[in-house]
PQR file with spaces between the fields and no chain letter, atoms N, CA, C, O and H, PARSE charges and radii, in Angstrom:
ATOM       1  N    MET     1       4.454    6.910   -8.665 -0.4000 1.5000
ATOM       2  CA   MET     1       3.387    7.471  -10.229 -0.0000 2.0000
ATOM       3  C    MET     1       2.755    6.234  -10.771  0.5500 1.7000
ATOM       4  O    MET     1       3.399    5.216  -11.021 -0.5500 1.4000
ATOM       5  N    SER     2       1.661    6.343  -10.916 -0.4000 1.5000
ATOM       6  CA   SER     2       0.822    5.537  -11.801 -0.0000 2.0000
ATOM       7  C    SER     2       1.408    4.965  -13.252  0.5500 1.7000
ATOM       8  O    SER     2       2.259    5.575  -13.899 -0.5500 1.4000
ATOM       9  H    SER     2       1.138    7.170  -10.713  0.4000 1.0000
ATOM      10  N    ILE     3       0.970    4.024  -13.556 -0.4000 1.5000
ATOM      11  CA   ILE     3       1.526    3.580  -14.930 -0.0000 2.0000
ATOM      12  C    ILE     3       0.823    4.755  -16.272  0.5500 1.7000
ATOM      13  O    ILE     3       1.405    5.145  -17.285 -0.5500 1.4000
ATOM      14  H    ILE     3       0.278    3.529  -13.031  0.4000 1.0000
ATOM      15  N    ILE     4      -0.569    5.080  -15.808 -0.4000 1.5000
ATOM      16  CA   ILE     4      -1.279    6.041  -16.891 -0.0000 2.0000
ATOM      17  C    ILE     4       0.056    7.535  -16.836  0.5500 1.7000
ATOM      18  O    ILE     4       0.453    8.116  -17.845 -0.5500 1.4000
ATOM      19  H    ILE     4      -1.042    4.764  -14.985  0.4000 1.0000
ATOM      20  N    ALA     5       0.459    7.817  -15.546 -0.4000 1.5000
ATOM      21  CA   ALA     5       1.213    9.117  -15.603 -0.0000 2.0000
ATOM      22  C    ALA     5       2.545    8.946  -16.438  0.5500 1.7000
ATOM      23  O    ALA     5       3.023    9.817  -17.166 -0.5500 1.4000
ATOM      24  H    ALA     5       0.136    7.345  -14.726  0.4000 1.0000
ATOM      25  N    ILE     6       3.065    7.696  -16.221 -0.4000 1.5000
ATOM      26  CA   ILE     6       4.456    7.323  -16.790 -0.0000 2.0000
ATOM      27  C    ILE     6       4.036    7.478  -18.137  0.5500 1.7000
ATOM      28  O    ILE     6       4.748    8.203  -18.831 -0.5500 1.4000
ATOM      29  H    ILE     6       2.677    6.989  -15.630  0.4000 1.0000
ATOM      30  N    MET     7       2.815    6.845  -18.779 -0.4000 1.5000
ATOM      31  CA   MET     7       2.906    6.533  -20.292 -0.0000 2.0000
ATOM      32  C    MET     7       2.716    7.757  -20.518  0.5500 1.7000
ATOM      33  O    MET     7       3.532    8.040  -21.394 -0.5500 1.4000
ATOM      34  H    MET     7       2.236    6.256  -18.214  0.4000 1.0000
ATOM      35  N    LYS     8       1.828    9.123  -20.124 -0.4000 1.5000
ATOM      36  CA   LYS     8       1.863   10.477  -20.542 -0.0000 2.0000
ATOM      37  C    LYS     8       2.677   10.769  -20.755  0.5500 1.7000
ATOM      38  O    LYS     8       2.738   11.148  -21.925 -0.5500 1.4000
ATOM      39  H    LYS     8       1.164    8.892  -19.412  0.4000 1.0000
ATOM      40  N    ARG     9       4.147   10.902  -19.861 -0.4000 1.5000
ATOM      41  CA   ARG     9       5.150   11.245  -20.184 -0.0000 2.0000
ATOM      42  C    ARG     9       6.243   10.435  -21.528  0.5500 1.7000
ATOM      43  O    ARG     9       7.391   10.845  -21.701 -0.5500 1.4000
ATOM      44  H    ARG     9       4.098   10.595  -18.910  0.4000 1.0000
ATOM      45  N    GLY    10       5.695    9.358  -22.310 -0.4000 1.5000
ATOM      46  CA   GLY    10       5.886    9.268  -23.304 -0.0000 2.0000
ATOM      47  C    GLY    10       7.168    7.874  -22.994  0.5500 1.7000
ATOM      48  O    GLY    10       7.866    7.385  -23.882 -0.5500 1.4000
ATOM      49  H    GLY    10       4.763    9.025  -22.170  0.4000 1.0000
ATOM      50  N    VAL    11       7.190    7.544  -21.790 -0.4000 1.5000
ATOM      51  CA   VAL    11       7.801    6.278  -21.641 -0.0000 2.0000
ATOM      52  C    VAL    11       6.997    5.276  -21.937  0.5500 1.7000
ATOM      53  O    VAL    11       5.830    5.585  -21.697 -0.5500 1.4000
ATOM      54  H    VAL    11       6.623    7.941  -21.069  0.4000 1.0000
ATOM      55  N    ASN    12       7.125    4.147  -22.381 -0.4000 1.5000
ATOM      56  CA   ASN    12       6.417    2.925  -22.880 -0.0000 2.0000
ATOM      57  C    ASN    12       6.678    1.857  -21.731  0.5500 1.7000
ATOM      58  O    ASN    12       7.310    0.925  -22.228 -0.5500 1.4000
ATOM      59  H    ASN    12       8.073    3.896  -22.577  0.4000 1.0000
ATOM      60  N    PRO    13       6.500    1.705  -20.771 -0.5600 1.5000
ATOM      61  CA   PRO    13       6.744    0.562  -19.814  0.2800 2.0000
ATOM      62  C    PRO    13       6.318   -0.779  -19.921  0.5500 1.7000
ATOM      63  O    PRO    13       5.135   -0.693  -20.253 -0.5500 1.4000
ATOM      64  N    GLU    14       6.581   -1.809  -19.839 -0.4000 1.5000
ATOM      65  CA   GLU    14       5.793   -2.917  -19.371 -0.0000 2.0000
ATOM      66  C    GLU    14       4.572   -3.533  -18.883  0.5500 1.7000
ATOM      67  O    GLU    14       4.712   -4.593  -18.273 -0.5500 1.4000
ATOM      68  H    GLU    14       7.542   -1.879  -19.570  0.4000 1.0000
ATOM      69  N    VAL    15       3.382   -3.062  -19.037 -0.4000 1.5000
ATOM      70  CA   VAL    15       2.272   -2.621  -18.317 -0.0000 2.0000
ATOM      71  C    VAL    15       2.266   -4.384  -17.627  0.5500 1.7000
ATOM      72  O    VAL    15       2.576   -5.436  -18.187 -0.5500 1.4000
ATOM      73  H    VAL    15       3.267   -2.201  -19.533  0.4000 1.0000
ATOM      74  N    PRO    16       1.758   -4.111  -16.155 -0.5600 1.5000
ATOM      75  CA   PRO    16       1.770   -5.825  -15.421  0.2800 2.0000
ATOM      76  C    PRO    16       0.614   -6.277  -15.662  0.5500 1.7000
ATOM      77  O    PRO    16      -0.426   -5.623  -15.584 -0.5500 1.4000
ATOM      78  N    TYR    17       0.709   -7.347  -15.952 -0.4000 1.5000
ATOM      79  CA   TYR    17      -0.455   -8.218  -16.105 -0.0000 2.0000
ATOM      80  C    TYR    17      -1.744   -8.293  -15.506  0.5500 1.7000
ATOM      81  O    TYR    17      -1.799   -8.661  -14.332 -0.5500 1.4000
ATOM      82  H    TYR    17       1.554   -7.879  -16.016  0.4000 1.0000
ATOM      83  N    ASN    18      -2.924   -7.969  -16.193 -0.4000 1.5000
ATOM      84  CA   ASN    18      -3.982   -7.624  -15.248 -0.0000 2.0000
ATOM      85  C    ASN    18      -4.085   -6.575  -14.797  0.5500 1.7000
ATOM      86  O    ASN    18      -5.074   -6.339  -14.103 -0.5500 1.4000
ATOM      87  H    ASN    18      -2.879   -7.670  -17.146  0.4000 1.0000
ATOM      88  N    TYR    19      -2.961   -5.423  -15.059 -0.4000 1.5000
ATOM      89  CA   TYR    19      -3.299   -3.972  -14.200 -0.0000 2.0000
ATOM      90  C    TYR    19      -4.619   -3.229  -14.743  0.5500 1.7000
ATOM      91  O    TYR    19      -5.401   -2.591  -14.039 -0.5500 1.4000
ATOM      92  H    TYR    19      -2.157   -5.615  -15.623  0.4000 1.0000
ATOM      93  N    PHE    20      -4.727   -3.452  -16.259 -0.4000 1.5000
ATOM      94  CA   PHE    20      -6.205   -2.830  -16.611 -0.0000 2.0000
ATOM      95  C    PHE    20      -7.075   -4.287  -16.808  0.5500 1.7000
ATOM      96  O    PHE    20      -6.653   -5.443  -16.778 -0.5500 1.4000
ATOM      97  H    PHE    20      -4.092   -3.970  -16.831  0.4000 1.0000
ATOM      98  N    PRO    21      -8.489   -3.758  -17.026 -0.5600 1.5000
ATOM      99  CA   PRO    21      -9.400   -4.969  -17.409  0.2800 2.0000
ATOM     100  C    PRO    21      -9.074   -5.509  -18.574  0.5500 1.7000
ATOM     101  O    PRO    21      -8.578   -4.700  -19.358 -0.5500 1.4000
ATOM     102  N    GLN    22      -9.155   -6.344  -18.870 -0.4000 1.5000
ATOM     103  CA   GLN    22      -8.745   -7.524  -20.379 -0.0000 2.0000
ATOM     104  C    GLN    22      -7.722   -6.784  -20.767  0.5500 1.7000
ATOM     105  O    GLN    22      -7.683   -6.305  -21.901 -0.5500 1.4000
ATOM     106  H    GLN    22      -9.558   -7.001  -18.232  0.4000 1.0000
ATOM     107  N    ASP    23      -6.763   -6.601  -19.866 -0.4000 1.5000
ATOM     108  CA   ASP    23      -5.235   -5.681  -20.243 -0.0000 2.0000
ATOM     109  C    ASP    23      -5.202   -4.860  -21.159  0.5500 1.7000
ATOM     110  O    ASP    23      -4.117   -4.645  -21.699 -0.5500 1.4000
ATOM     111  H    ASP    23      -6.795   -6.991  -18.945  0.4000 1.0000
ATOM     112  N    ASN    24      -6.831   -3.906  -21.764 -0.4000 1.5000
ATOM     113  CA   ASN    24      -6.945   -2.917  -22.234 -0.0000 2.0000
ATOM     114  C    ASN    24      -6.141   -1.584  -21.549  0.5500 1.7000
ATOM     115  O    ASN    24      -6.315   -1.302  -20.364 -0.5500 1.4000
ATOM     116  H    ASN    24      -7.713   -4.081  -21.325  0.4000 1.0000
ATOM     117  N    PRO    25      -5.280   -0.830  -22.395 -0.5600 1.5000
ATOM     118  CA   PRO    25      -5.062    0.295  -21.385  0.2800 2.0000
ATOM     119  C    PRO    25      -5.975    1.915  -21.726  0.5500 1.7000
ATOM     120  O    PRO    25      -5.680    3.100  -21.567 -0.5500 1.4000
ATOM     121  N    VAL    26      -7.012    1.287  -22.183 -0.4000 1.5000
ATOM     122  CA   VAL    26      -8.046    2.281  -22.678 -0.0000 2.0000
ATOM     123  C    VAL    26      -9.181    2.398  -21.420  0.5500 1.7000
ATOM     124  O    VAL    26      -9.851    3.399  -21.165 -0.5500 1.4000
ATOM     125  H    VAL    26      -7.251    0.325  -22.312  0.4000 1.0000
ATOM     126  N    LEU    27      -9.205    1.375  -20.855 -0.4000 1.5000
ATOM     127  CA   LEU    27     -10.171    0.754  -19.575 -0.0000 2.0000
ATOM     128  C    LEU    27      -9.472    1.310  -18.517  0.5500 1.7000
ATOM     129  O    LEU    27      -8.253    1.144  -18.557 -0.5500 1.4000
ATOM     130  H    LEU    27      -8.660    0.562  -21.062  0.4000 1.0000
ATOM     131  N    PRO    28     -10.035    2.073  -17.360 -0.5600 1.5000
ATOM     132  CA   PRO    28      -9.277    2.527  -16.314  0.2800 2.0000
ATOM     133  C    PRO    28      -9.572    1.294  -15.131  0.5500 1.7000
ATOM     134  O    PRO    28     -10.580    0.807  -14.618 -0.5500 1.4000
ATOM     135  N    PRO    29      -7.971    1.075  -15.003 -0.5600 1.5000
ATOM     136  CA   PRO    29      -7.794    0.169  -13.495  0.2800 2.0000
ATOM     137  C    PRO    29      -8.493   -0.093  -12.500  0.5500 1.7000
ATOM     138  O    PRO    29      -9.040    0.810  -11.866 -0.5500 1.4000
ATOM     139  N    ARG    30      -8.608   -1.338  -12.181 -0.4000 1.5000
ATOM     140  CA   ARG    30      -9.780   -1.577  -11.407 -0.0000 2.0000
ATOM     141  C    ARG    30      -8.716   -1.043   -9.845  0.5500 1.7000
ATOM     142  O    ARG    30      -7.491   -0.959   -9.933 -0.5500 1.4000
ATOM     143  H    ARG    30      -8.164   -2.072  -12.696  0.4000 1.0000
ATOM     144  N    ALA    31      -9.435   -0.758   -8.605 -0.4000 1.5000
ATOM     145  CA   ALA    31      -9.103   -0.247   -7.288 -0.0000 2.0000
ATOM     146  C    ALA    31      -9.639   -1.155   -6.593  0.5500 1.7000
ATOM     147  O    ALA    31     -10.126   -0.505   -5.668 -0.5500 1.4000
ATOM     148  H    ALA    31     -10.430   -0.826   -8.534  0.4000 1.0000
ATOM     149  N    THR    32      -9.986   -2.683   -6.331 -0.4000 1.5000
ATOM     150  CA   THR    32     -10.546   -3.630   -5.575 -0.0000 2.0000
ATOM     151  C    THR    32      -9.756   -3.654   -4.367  0.5500 1.7000
ATOM     152  O    THR    32     -10.317   -4.201   -3.418 -0.5500 1.4000
ATOM     153  H    THR    32      -9.591   -3.211   -7.083  0.4000 1.0000
ATOM     154  N    TRP    33      -8.480   -3.156   -4.138 -0.4000 1.5000
ATOM     155  CA   TRP    33      -7.574   -3.348   -3.177 -0.0000 2.0000
ATOM     156  C    TRP    33      -7.714   -2.714   -2.143  0.5500 1.7000
ATOM     157  O    TRP    33      -7.242   -3.183   -1.108 -0.5500 1.4000
ATOM     158  H    TRP    33      -8.024   -2.712   -4.909  0.4000 1.0000
ATOM     159  N    ARG    34      -8.303   -1.648   -2.130 -0.4000 1.5000
ATOM     160  CA   ARG    34      -8.268   -0.091   -1.513 -0.0000 2.0000
ATOM     161  C    ARG    34      -8.961   -0.371   -0.340  0.5500 1.7000
ATOM     162  O    ARG    34      -8.376    0.113    0.628 -0.5500 1.4000
ATOM     163  H    ARG    34      -8.686   -1.267   -2.971  0.4000 1.0000
ATOM     164  N    SER    35      -9.938   -0.939   -0.064 -0.4000 1.5000
ATOM     165  CA   SER    35     -10.563   -1.378    1.188 -0.0000 2.0000
ATOM     166  C    SER    35      -9.676   -2.463    2.026  0.5500 1.7000
ATOM     167  O    SER    35      -9.575   -2.463    3.253 -0.5500 1.4000
ATOM     168  H    SER    35     -10.414   -1.332   -0.850  0.4000 1.0000
ATOM     169  N    HIS    36      -9.041   -3.403    1.121 -0.4000 1.5000
ATOM     170  CA   HIS    36      -8.234   -4.396    1.961 -0.0000 2.0000
ATOM     171  C    HIS    36      -6.836   -3.899    2.236  0.5500 1.7000
ATOM     172  O    HIS    36      -6.212   -4.506    3.107 -0.5500 1.4000
ATOM     173  H    HIS    36      -9.123   -3.403    0.124  0.4000 1.0000
ATOM     174  N    GLY    37      -6.184   -2.774    1.557 -0.4000 1.5000
ATOM     175  CA   GLY    37      -4.963   -1.941    1.808 -0.0000 2.0000
ATOM     176  C    GLY    37      -5.295   -1.287    3.251  0.5500 1.7000
ATOM     177  O    GLY    37      -4.519   -1.378    4.203 -0.5500 1.4000
ATOM     178  H    GLY    37      -6.691   -2.282    0.850  0.4000 1.0000
ATOM     179  N    ASN    38      -6.743   -0.508    3.309 -0.4000 1.5000
ATOM     180  CA   ASN    38      -6.866    0.184    4.391 -0.0000 2.0000
ATOM     181  C    ASN    38      -7.287   -0.424    5.927  0.5500 1.7000
ATOM     182  O    ASN    38      -7.338    0.061    7.057 -0.5500 1.4000
ATOM     183  H    ASN    38      -7.373   -0.434    2.536  0.4000 1.0000
ATOM     184  N    LEU    39      -7.511   -1.524    5.434 -0.4000 1.5000
ATOM     185  CA   LEU    39      -7.650   -2.539    6.469 -0.0000 2.0000
ATOM     186  C    LEU    39      -6.271   -3.072    7.251  0.5500 1.7000
ATOM     187  O    LEU    39      -5.984   -3.154    8.445 -0.5500 1.4000
ATOM     188  H    LEU    39      -7.469   -1.918    4.516  0.4000 1.0000
ATOM     189  N    LEU    40      -5.477   -3.428    5.893 -0.4000 1.5000
ATOM     190  CA   LEU    40      -4.194   -4.218    6.437 -0.0000 2.0000
ATOM     191  C    LEU    40      -3.222   -3.202    6.830  0.5500 1.7000
ATOM     192  O    LEU    40      -2.203   -3.646    7.359 -0.5500 1.4000
ATOM     193  H    LEU    40      -5.710   -3.361    4.923  0.4000 1.0000
ATOM     194  N    PHE    41      -3.310   -1.926    6.689 -0.4000 1.5000
ATOM     195  CA   PHE    41      -2.623   -0.753    7.563 -0.0000 2.0000
ATOM     196  C    PHE    41      -3.117   -0.485    8.825  0.5500 1.7000
ATOM     197  O    PHE    41      -2.273   -0.503    9.721 -0.5500 1.4000
ATOM     198  H    PHE    41      -4.138   -1.565    6.260  0.4000 1.0000
ATOM     199  N    SER    42      -4.456   -0.199    9.190 -0.4000 1.5000
ATOM     200  CA   SER    42      -4.986   -0.062   10.069 -0.0000 2.0000
ATOM     201  C    SER    42      -4.593   -1.183   11.238  0.5500 1.7000
ATOM     202  O    SER    42      -4.079   -0.787   12.284 -0.5500 1.4000
ATOM     203  H    SER    42      -5.142   -0.184    8.462  0.4000 1.0000
ATOM     204  N    ASN    43      -4.849   -2.567   11.023 -0.4000 1.5000
ATOM     205  CA   ASN    43      -4.489   -3.842   11.854 -0.0000 2.0000
ATOM     206  C    ASN    43      -2.924   -3.410   12.291  0.5500 1.7000
ATOM     207  O    ASN    43      -2.376   -3.340   13.391 -0.5500 1.4000
ATOM     208  H    ASN    43      -5.267   -2.889   10.174  0.4000 1.0000
ATOM     209  N    TRP    44      -2.465   -3.157   10.942 -0.4000 1.5000
ATOM     210  CA   TRP    44      -0.593   -3.322   11.366 -0.0000 2.0000
ATOM     211  C    TRP    44      -0.915   -1.987   12.400  0.5500 1.7000
ATOM     212  O    TRP    44      -1.012   -2.191   13.610 -0.5500 1.4000
ATOM     213  H    TRP    44      -2.910   -3.215   10.048  0.4000 1.0000
ATOM     214  N    LEU    45      -1.018   -1.079   12.026 -0.4000 1.5000
ATOM     215  CA   LEU    45      -0.948    0.315   12.862 -0.0000 2.0000
ATOM     216  C    LEU    45      -1.247    0.074   14.477  0.5500 1.7000
ATOM     217  O    LEU    45      -0.435    0.518   15.288 -0.5500 1.4000
ATOM     218  H    LEU    45      -0.938   -0.914   11.043  0.4000 1.0000
ATOM     219  N    ASN    46      -2.380   -0.608   14.910 -0.4000 1.5000
ATOM     220  CA   ASN    46      -2.913   -0.849   15.814 -0.0000 2.0000
ATOM     221  C    ASN    46      -2.011   -1.602   16.614  0.5500 1.7000
ATOM     222  O    ASN    46      -1.534   -1.244   17.691 -0.5500 1.4000
ATOM     223  H    ASN    46      -3.040   -0.969   14.252  0.4000 1.0000
ATOM     224  N    TYR    47      -1.787   -2.798   15.939 -0.4000 1.5000
ATOM     225  CA   TYR    47      -1.090   -3.851   16.490 -0.0000 2.0000
ATOM     226  C    TYR    47       0.114   -3.444   17.078  0.5500 1.7000
ATOM     227  O    TYR    47       0.255   -3.351   18.297 -0.5500 1.4000
ATOM     228  H    TYR    47      -2.175   -3.088   15.064  0.4000 1.0000
ATOM     229  N    TYR    48       1.080   -3.173   16.171 -0.4000 1.5000
ATOM     230  CA   TYR    48       2.577   -2.615   16.230 -0.0000 2.0000
ATOM     231  C    TYR    48       3.027   -1.377   17.169  0.5500 1.7000
ATOM     232  O    TYR    48       4.018   -1.180   17.872 -0.5500 1.4000
ATOM     233  H    TYR    48       0.966   -3.249   15.180  0.4000 1.0000
ATOM     234  N    VAL    49       1.988   -0.710   16.904 -0.4000 1.5000
ATOM     235  CA   VAL    49       1.516    0.626   17.611 -0.0000 2.0000
ATOM     236  C    VAL    49       1.371    1.010   19.165  0.5500 1.7000
ATOM     237  O    VAL    49       2.163    1.429   20.009 -0.5500 1.4000
ATOM     238  H    VAL    49       1.183   -0.871   16.333  0.4000 1.0000
ATOM     239  N    TYR    50       0.155    0.714   19.164 -0.4000 1.5000
ATOM     240  CA   TYR    50      -1.092    0.734   19.988 -0.0000 2.0000
ATOM     241  C    TYR    50      -1.069   -0.552   20.871  0.5500 1.7000
ATOM     242  O    TYR    50      -1.091   -0.337   22.083 -0.5500 1.4000
ATOM     243  H    TYR    50      -0.488    0.373   18.478  0.4000 1.0000
ATOM     244  N    GLN    51      -1.022   -2.050   20.404 -0.4000 1.5000
ATOM     245  CA   GLN    51      -0.906   -2.719   21.236 -0.0000 2.0000
ATOM     246  C    GLN    51       0.480   -2.969   22.140  0.5500 1.7000
ATOM     247  O    GLN    51       0.560   -2.899   23.366 -0.5500 1.4000
ATOM     248  H    GLN    51      -1.004   -2.224   19.419  0.4000 1.0000
ATOM     249  N    ILE    52       1.498   -3.265   21.238 -0.4000 1.5000
ATOM     250  CA   ILE    52       2.945   -3.786   21.808 -0.0000 2.0000
ATOM     251  C    ILE    52       3.746   -2.564   22.648  0.5500 1.7000
ATOM     252  O    ILE    52       4.802   -2.640   23.276 -0.5500 1.4000
ATOM     253  H    ILE    52       1.433   -3.322   20.242  0.4000 1.0000
ATOM     254  N    THR    53       2.961   -1.543   22.453 -0.4000 1.5000
ATOM     255  CA   THR    53       3.816   -0.308   23.256 -0.0000 2.0000
ATOM     256  C    THR    53       3.263    0.035   24.532  0.5500 1.7000
ATOM     257  O    THR    53       2.268    0.708   24.799 -0.5500 1.4000
ATOM     258  H    THR    53       2.103   -1.481   21.943  0.4000 1.0000
ATOM     259  N    PRO    54       4.137   -0.584   25.316 -0.5600 1.5000
ATOM     260  CA   PRO    54       3.844   -0.355   26.746  0.2800 2.0000
ATOM     261  C    PRO    54       3.060    0.928   27.309  0.5500 1.7000
ATOM     262  O    PRO    54       3.427    1.966   26.759 -0.5500 1.4000
ATOM     263  N    PHE    55       2.119    1.080   28.229 -0.4000 1.5000
ATOM     264  CA   PHE    55       1.323    2.493   28.443 -0.0000 2.0000
ATOM     265  C    PHE    55       2.293    2.916   29.216  0.5500 1.7000
ATOM     266  O    PHE    55       2.454    4.131   29.097 -0.5500 1.4000
ATOM     267  H    PHE    55       1.821    0.237   28.676  0.4000 1.0000
ATOM     268  N    ASP    56       3.262    2.232   30.227 -0.4000 1.5000
ATOM     269  CA   ASP    56       4.409    3.498   31.159 -0.0000 2.0000
ATOM     270  C    ASP    56       5.427    3.057   30.615  0.5500 1.7000
ATOM     271  O    ASP    56       5.950    1.972   30.871 -0.5500 1.4000
ATOM     272  H    ASP    56       3.132    1.245   30.324  0.4000 1.0000
ATOM     273  N    LEU    57       5.888    4.053   29.623 -0.4000 1.5000
ATOM     274  CA   LEU    57       6.584    4.029   29.063 -0.0000 2.0000
ATOM     275  C    LEU    57       8.160    3.745   29.743  0.5500 1.7000
ATOM     276  O    LEU    57       9.169    3.487   29.086 -0.5500 1.4000
ATOM     277  H    LEU    57       5.463    4.934   29.415  0.4000 1.0000
ATOM     278  N    ARG    58       8.049    3.896   31.575 -0.4000 1.5000
ATOM     279  CA   ARG    58       9.506    3.349   32.222 -0.0000 2.0000
ATOM     280  C    ARG    58       9.639    1.923   32.079  0.5500 1.7000
ATOM     281  O    ARG    58      10.725    1.370   32.252 -0.5500 1.4000
ATOM     282  H    ARG    58       7.230    4.105   32.108  0.4000 1.0000
ATOM     283  N    HIS    59       8.369    1.167   31.705 -0.4000 1.5000
ATOM     284  CA   HIS    59       8.870   -0.079   31.253 -0.0000 2.0000
ATOM     285  C    HIS    59       9.377   -0.607   30.226  0.5500 1.7000
ATOM     286  O    HIS    59       9.703   -1.788   30.107 -0.5500 1.4000
ATOM     287  H    HIS    59       7.487    1.616   31.564  0.4000 1.0000
ATOM     288  N    MET    60       9.501    0.556   29.144 -0.4000 1.5000
ATOM     289  CA   MET    60       9.930   -0.004   27.675 -0.0000 2.0000
ATOM     290  C    MET    60      11.508   -0.276   27.937  0.5500 1.7000
ATOM     291  O    MET    60      12.142    0.312   28.813 -0.5500 1.4000
ATOM     292  H    MET    60       9.237    1.516   29.241  0.4000 1.0000
ATOM     293  N    ASN    61      12.126   -1.371   26.951 -0.4000 1.5000
ATOM     294  CA   ASN    61      13.259   -1.757   27.049 -0.0000 2.0000
ATOM     295  C    ASN    61      13.889   -0.380   26.042  0.5500 1.7000
ATOM     296  O    ASN    61      13.519    0.119   24.979 -0.5500 1.4000
ATOM     297  H    ASN    61      11.611   -1.849   26.240  0.4000 1.0000
ATOM     298  N    PRO    62      15.094   -0.082   27.070 -0.5600 1.5000
ATOM     299  CA   PRO    62      15.622    1.173   26.616  0.2800 2.0000
ATOM     300  C    PRO    62      17.081    0.837   25.436  0.5500 1.7000
ATOM     301  O    PRO    62      17.951    1.640   25.097 -0.5500 1.4000
ATOM     302  N    THR    63      16.924   -0.617   25.023 -0.4000 1.5000
ATOM     303  CA   THR    63      17.821   -0.518   23.977 -0.0000 2.0000
ATOM     304  C    THR    63      17.210   -0.883   22.613  0.5500 1.7000
ATOM     305  O    THR    63      16.456   -1.831   22.834 -0.5500 1.4000
ATOM     306  H    THR    63      16.218   -1.269   25.298  0.4000 1.0000
ATOM     307  N    LEU    64      17.193   -0.673   21.736 -0.4000 1.5000
ATOM     308  CA   LEU    64      16.856   -0.827   20.440 -0.0000 2.0000
ATOM     309  C    LEU    64      17.151   -2.239   19.662  0.5500 1.7000
ATOM     310  O    LEU    64      18.067   -2.284   18.840 -0.5500 1.4000
ATOM     311  H    LEU    64      17.806    0.097   21.557  0.4000 1.0000
ATOM     312  N    GLU    65      16.365   -3.365   19.938 -0.4000 1.5000
ATOM     313  CA   GLU    65      16.398   -4.672   19.803 -0.0000 2.0000
ATOM     314  C    GLU    65      15.773   -4.935   17.991  0.5500 1.7000
ATOM     315  O    GLU    65      15.680   -6.072   17.529 -0.5500 1.4000
ATOM     316  H    GLU    65      15.621   -3.328   20.605  0.4000 1.0000
């Protein structure tokens, strides 16, 4: 849930520093992290799911370590 949705419910949380431009809640928050977040997630998915998982599942370690 976003800060804006929480504020609309009447709760007045402490807004994180630099969440809004010039710390003004009237201005929309910047979403400059989106492309970086997408890249981070896709790289993580590629490495930990596709690169590490053996192609032949018979070669997998049967224990959960």
